Each structure stands twice: as C-alpha cells, then as structure tokens.
N, C-alpha and C positions, 0 to 999 in steps of 0.2 A: 406117799407117791404123788399125790396131787401137788403137794408143796414143792417137791423137786421139779415137777413139770412146770409149775408156775415160775420157779426160779430160773430154769433154763430158758423159758420164753422171754423173761425180762432181760437176761443176759444177751440173748440174740438181738433183741430190739435195740439195746444200748450199743452193741457192736455195729449193727447196721447204721445206726445214727452217726456213730463216730466215723465210719468209713465214708459216708456221704458228706459229712462236714469236712473231712480231710480233702476229699476231691474238690469240693466247692472252694475251699481255701486256696488250694493250688491253682485252680482255674482263675480265681480273682487276682492273685498276686502275679501270675504269669501274664495276665492281660495288662495289668498296670506296668509291669516291666517292659512289655512289648511297646506300649505307648511312649514310655520314657526313652527307651533306646531309639525309637523312630524319631522323636523330637530332637534328641541329641544328634542323630545323623543329619537331620535337616539343618540344624544349626552349624554343623561342620561344613555342610555344602554351601551355606550362605557365607561362612568365613572363607571358604575357598574362592568364591566369586569376588568377595571384597579384597582378598589378597591379590587376585589378578588385576583389579583396578588400581591397587596401590603400586604394584609392579609397573604398570603402564605409566602412571603419573611420574614415578621415580625415574624411569627410563627417559621420558620426555625432558625432564629437568636436566638429566645427565647429558643428553645430546645437545641441549640448548646452552649449556654452560661452556663458555669459550675462554674465560679469564682465570678460572680456578681449575687447573688441570687435575690436581690431586683430589679435590672435592668431586670432580666429575667421575674420576675412576672409582672413588668410594661409593658414589651413588649408583654407578653401573654394577658394581659388585653386589650391593644391597638389592638392586632390582632382580639380578639373576638368582640371588638366594631366595627372595620372596616367590619367584616363579617356581623354583624347585620345591619349595615348601607347599605351594599350591598343588603341584603334581602329587606330592606325598599325601596331601589331604584328599585329593581325588581318589587315590587308591584306598585310603582309609574309609571314605564314604562307601565305595563299592564293597569292601570287605564287611563293613558293618551291616549293610543291607542284605548281603548274601548269607552271612554266617550267624548273625545275631537276630536281626529283626524277622527274617523269614522263618527261622527255627522257632522263635517264641510265638509267632502268629499261628504256627501249626499246632501248638499245644491246646488251643481252644477246641479243636476237633478231637484231639486225644482224650482230653478230659470229658468231653461229651460222650464218646464211645464207652469210656470206662464207667461213667455214671450209669449209662443204660445197661451195661452188663451187670453191674452191681444191683441195680433195681430188678432185673430179671431174676437174679439169684435170690434176692430178698423175697420176691413174690413166690418163688418155688418153695423156699423155706417156710414162709408163712402158711402156705397151703398144707405142707406136711405137718407143721405144728398144729394146725387146726384138726387135721385127721387124727393125729396122735392124741389130742385132747379128747376127742370123741371115743376113741378106743379105751382110754383110761377111765372114762366115765362108765362105759359098758362093763369093764372089768371090775369096777368097784361095786356095781350092782350084783355081780355074781358072788354071793356070799360064800359059797362052798370053796371057791378058789380052784375050780377045775380048769384044766387047760382046754381052751377052745381054739377055733380058727382065728378069732379076733386077737389072740395073743401073737400069732404069727404076723398078722397085719400090723400090730403095734411095733413089733421088732423091725419090720420092713420100713415103716414110717420113720422110726428112729434113725435107721441107716440113711434114709433119704435126706433127713434134716442135717445129719452130720456131713453128708456128701455136699449139700448145698452150701453149708457153712465153710467147708474146706475149699469149695470152688470160689466162693466169694473172697476168702482170704488169699487165694492164689491170684485172683484178678487184682486185688488191691496191692498185694506185695509186688507183683510184676510192674504195676503202674508206678509204685513208689520207687522201686529200684531204677527203672528206666528214667524216671524223673530226675533222680539224683545224678545219674550218669550224664544225661543230657545237659542238666543245668551246670554241672561242673565243667563240661566241655565248652559250654557257652561262655562261662566266666573266664576260662583260660584263653579262649579265642579273643575275647574282648581285651584282656590284658596284653596279649601278644600283639594285637593290632595297634594298640596305643604305644607299646614299647617300640615297635618298628618305626612308627611315625615319629615319635619323639627322638629316637636314636638318630635317625637320618636328619631330622631337623637340627639336633645338637651338632652333628658333624658339619652341616652346611653353615650354621650360624657361627660356629667357632672360626671357620675360615673367613667368613664375612667380618667377624669382629677384628681379626688381624688386618684385613684390608682397610677397614674404617680407621683403625689405629694408625695406619700409615699416612693419613691425611696430614699434610704439613700446612698449618694455617699461616705461618710466617712466609713461606714460599709463595703461597697463593696471594697473600696480601702484597708482597713485593711485585709479583707479576701484574696484579691489578693496577698498582701505582705506575708501573712501566707503560701499560696500555693507556692509562689516563693521561700521562704526559705526552705520549704520541698523539693522542686525540687532540690535545690542546695545541700542539705544534702544527698538526695538519689543518686545524680550524683557522689558526692565524695565517698560515701560508695561503690557504684558500681565500680568505678575506682580502689579503694583500693582492693576490692575483686578480680577484674580481675588481678591486679598486683600480689597479693599474690598467686593466682592460677597459673598464668603463671610462676612465679619464682619457685614455688614448683614443677611444671611439668618439668621445665628445669633442676632443681637440681636432681630430680629422674632419668631423662633420662641420665644426665651426670654421675651420680653414677653408673647406670646400665652399661653404655658403658665402663667406666673405669674398673669396676669389671670384665666385660667380657674380656676386653683386657688384664688385668692382668692375668686372668686365662689362656687365650690362650698363653701369653708370657711365663708363668711359665711352662705350659705343654710342649711347644715347646723347651724351654731351657733345661728342665730336660731330655727330650728324646734325644736331641742332645748331652748333656753331657754324658749320659749313653752310647750312641753309640760310642762316642769318647773314653770313658774309656775302653770299651770292646775291641776296636780295638787297642789301644796303649799298647804295652808291657812294662812291668816294667824294668827299667835299671838294677836292681839288679839280676833279674832272668836270663837275657841274658847278660852275660859278654863276650866280644869278646876275643877269644883265639888265632885266627890266622888271616891273611889277607883275606883269602877267606870267612871266616865267617863275617868279617867286611864288605866286599863287598856285601854279601847277605843281611846283615842287612841294609846297606845303600839303596840298591834298594827297599827293603821292606818298608823302611821309606818314600822313594819317592812315592811309591804307596799309602801308608797311608796318605801322605800329599795331594795327589790328591783326595782321598776319603773325607778327611776333608774339602777341598775346595768345593767339590760337595755338601757336607752336609751344609756348610755355605751358599752357593747359594740357596739351598733349603729352609734354614731357612729365608733368606732375602725375597725370593718369598712368603713364608708363612706370613712374617710380612706385606708385601704389600697387600696380600689378606686379612689379618686381618684388616688393616686400611680401605680397601674398605667395608668390611663387617660391621665394626663399624659405618661407615657413613650411610650405608643402614639401620642399626638397629635403628637409631634415629626415623624413621617413623613407626617402628613396636612395638609390645608389649614386655614386659619383658620376657614372657614365650617363645615367638618365638626367642628372643635373646639367652636365655639359651640353647634352642634346637640347634640353629645354632652354638653356641660356642662348644657344645659337639660334634657335627658332625665334626666341623673343627679340634678339638683336636684329634678325632679319625683318621681323614685323615692324620693329621700331624704325629701321632704315626705310622700309617701304612707306610707312606712315609719314616720315619726314620728307621723302621724295614727293609724295602726294601733296603735302602741305606746301612744298617749294613750288611745285607745278601750279598750284592754285594761286599762290602769291604772284608768280610770274604772269599768269593770265590776267589777274586783276590789274597788275602794273601795266600790261599792254593795253588793257581796256581804258585805263586812265589816260595814257598817251594818245590814244586814238580819238578821244572825245575833245580834247583841247587842241586848239590851233594857235599858232604864234601870229600875232597881229603887230605890225610895225607902226608905231606912232610917229607922227610928224613932229618935228622940233617946234 
C-alpha cells in the first residue's frame, strides 16, 4: 500500500513538472516570436519610408527630363508603381501590428495566468497527498485491520487528489488547445497578409514592366540629337546677332565722334582764321614811306605775332579739350554729344572773340603811343 502511494506521488510530481515545463516553453517561444514579428514589422515600415523617397526621386527625374519622352513616361510609371507598393506596405504594417504582434504579446499574460492556476492545483494536490500519506501510516499501525473513521478520511483525500489532478489536466488541456487554435490563426493571418501584399505588388509591377519595356532608346536618342542641333544653330545665330549689333553700335559711335570732332575742328579753325585775318593788315594798304613808320609797323607786327601765338595756344588747348570730350562722348548718346559740341563751339568762338578784342586793344595802344614826325630834307 505504501509502495502504491509512493508511486502515485512520484507520478503526480512528474506530471506537474511536465505541465510547468510545457507552459514555460510556450511562453518563451511566443515571446521570441513576438519580438521577431515586431522587428519584421519595423523593417517593413522602414522599407515603406524608403520606397516613398525612391518614388519622389524618380518623379523628380521624370519631370525634369525634357529630351527623352519615352524614358520620362517610363520613369513616371515606375514612380507611380513604387508609390502604390508603398501604400500596400503601409497596409501590411498595420495588419501585422494589429493581427500578429498584438496577439502574440497577449500570450505572455495568458501563460502567466495558466501557470498560476496550475501552481494552485499542484499545491492543493500536494496537500491532499500529504494528508493521505498520514492516513496510510495510521492505517498501517492498526494491525487488526478494523475499519475506522480514518479510512473514510483516506477515501476522501484520494478523491480530492484525483479531483485536483483532473482540474490541473483540464487547465493545461484548455491552454494547449487554445494555444494551437490561436497560433494557427496567427500563422494563417501572416501568410494571407503577405499574399495580399505580394499579389497586389505583382499586379502593379507587371503593368510597370510593360511600360518600361515600351521605352524606345532609338527614338529618344534621335530626339536628343535633334535638340542638340537646334541648340547649336540657335547659339550660332545668337553669336552672329551679337556681333552684328556690337559692330553696328561701334560704327555709329565712331561716326558720331568723328563728325563731332570735325565740326569742332572746323568751327575752331574758322574762328581762328577770321580773327587772324581781321588782325593782320594788308601789305598793299600800308606801304612804308619813312623809317619811323617802318619802326612802328615792326613793333605792331611783333604785338600781332604775340597775339597769334596766344590764339594758337588757345586753339591747341581747345583741341586737347576736344579730344577729352570725344573720349567721354563714347559712353553718352548722340543727342548729348551734339549739345556738348555746340556748347564747346560757342565757348571757342567766345574765346576767339575775346582774343580778337584783346589784340585790337593792343593794336590801338600801339598806334596811340607813336606819333609821326616829318623829317626835313
């Protein structure tokens, strides 16, 4: 009897150990699966973000491509396909988070509750086993084998032990069954999520493959050559036009400057000649009759030479001023050049008139100083 009791106790202990180990194994592997699926979901989310960046860059290239039309359309189709795949990946991430990761994370709490229930059942069973052991020892001391109240208590303890064992088996069986159902559902959900994503991606990529196959590299190359030739022609025409405009502008400026300089030179030379002609006396009108008259005429000629030198210097200064003004007139308009030329001619004439007046006053002064003296024969 004691041997059978000891054997039952060993079996119960092994059974409880097996149940606890089983629950711990499930908890461990479900925790690892939860971490792996969470990492996979994060990677898919990163891939979704990178696909958005790739779609943006591809669309920018497509919009900036002006010389290869078929290539631009192919890039635009690829950008749209990547954008759609990114939307599919966004749905995939949401489904993985809601159906896989959240369910696996809940199993940590389920395993904890199951383990606590099993431990409570094991404690109740151990208590009944200890009580039954005591009753068995008391019954062994009763050599006569008479039925006593302790026999009833022993039967009751046996029933309690078997009840606790049955309860523990029910807890573990329920846990195992629910675990299998949930895990199967999780795996099916994961496979369906990936199938939906990849099916939609295959449909979009198949259409995009056809659009990219329609890229005509020969047509794009010929179109590029056409634009290249147009650019060369336009550059040549633009350079010729700039050259013609610059040469025309330079010739007009040179003509204006030369005409203004000629006008200035003519006006200055005419004024200087007129003043010199007015000041110089005719040799026929003044014929020297005596030595005193010749001396007066000689002094008068010296004064006239001084005035002519002064006028010549004034003309040279005006010529230098003319050259400076002609250089400044290259950056001004034709109208301002004409106005400046007129002003300079006026100043030249005024200066010549002043010089002529000065020479005339000097001449009158010379005539007033000298008197004619008649010498006797």
